[in-house]
C-alpha positions in Angstrom: 0.0 0.0 0.0 1.4 3.4 -0.9 1.7 6.5 1.3 -1.0 8.2 -0.9 -3.5 5.4 -0.1 -2.8 5.9 3.6 -3.2 9.6 3.3 -6.5 9.1 1.3 -7.8 6.8 4.0 -6.9 9.3 6.8 -8.6 12.1 5.0 -11.7 10.0 4.6 -11.7 9.3 8.3 -11.3 12.9 9.3 -13.7 14.4 6.7 -16.2 11.5 7.0 -16.7 11.6 3.3 -15.3 9.8 0.2 -12.0 11.1 -1.0 -10.3 10.2 -4.3 -7.0 11.9 -4.5 -5.6 13.2 -7.8 -1.9 12.5 -8.6 0.3 14.6 -6.3 1.8 17.7 -7.9 5.3 18.6 -6.7 5.7 21.9 -4.9 9.1 23.5 -4.6 10.6 25.7 -2.0 12.4 23.4 0.3 15.3 21.0 0.3 14.6 18.9 3.4 11.1 17.6 2.7 9.3 16.4 -0.3 6.2 18.7 -0.7 3.2 18.2 -2.8 -0.3 19.4 -3.5 -3.0 16.8 -3.6 -6.7 17.3 -4.3 -10.0 15.6 -4.3 -12.9 17.4 -6.0 -12.9 21.0 -4.9 -10.6 20.5 -1.9 -6.8 20.5 -2.0 -4.1 20.0 0.6 -0.4 20.7 1.0 1.5 17.6 2.1 5.1 17.4 3.4 6.8 14.0 3.4 10.1 12.7 4.8 11.6 9.6 6.4 10.4 8.3 9.8 13.7 9.3 11.3 12.7 13.0 10.7 9.5 12.7 12.8 11.0 15.0 15.5 11.4 17.7 13.0 7.7 17.6 12.1 6.7 17.5 15.8 8.9 20.6 16.5 7.3 22.4 13.5 3.8 21.6 14.7 4.7 22.9 18.2 6.0 26.1 16.6 2.8 26.6 14.6 0.8 26.4 17.9 2.5 29.6 19.1 2.5 31.5 15.8 0.0 34.3 15.5 -3.2 33.2 13.8 -3.2 36.3 11.7 0.4 35.7 10.5 -0.4 32.1 9.7 -3.6 33.2 7.8 -1.7 35.9 6.0 1.1 33.7 4.8 -1.1 30.9 3.9 -3.1 33.3 1.7 0.0 34.7 0.1 1.5 31.3 -0.6 -1.7 29.8 -1.9 -2.3 32.8 -4.2 1.2 32.5 -5.6 1.0 28.7 -5.9 -2.4 28.6 -7.6 -2.3 31.8 -9.6 1.4 31.8 -10.5 1.7 35.5 -9.6 3.9 37.2 -7.1 2.2 39.1 -4.2 3.6 42.3 -2.8 3.3 41.5 0.9 3.9 45.1 2.0 1.1 46.5 -0.3 -1.2 43.7 0.7 -0.7 44.4 4.5 -1.4 48.1 3.9 -4.5 47.3 1.9 -5.8 44.9 4.6 -5.2 47.5 7.3 -7.1 50.2 5.4 -10.1 47.9 5.2 -10.1 47.5 9.0 -9.7 51.2 9.8 
């Protein structure tokens, strides 16, 4: 059984609905992990893979994300997703300024 079958089954358990994953699409940007985009229907996910010996690295990253500001996480996920899916660069400074103007 492949890792993708395992991921598909885990997603089905969590989402409580059928999931049929498309072929993973490689995503660049790192040299330590293999990273991919997978999707099923209208949903898609970012997946990072590595060897079992690197589990502590993933655990440490998850702990770090717990203390990261929700806004910063939201902001960078939006920026990265836009760049990934639209293939266009985002001027983060201009975006922050525009977002602050809408709140004021």
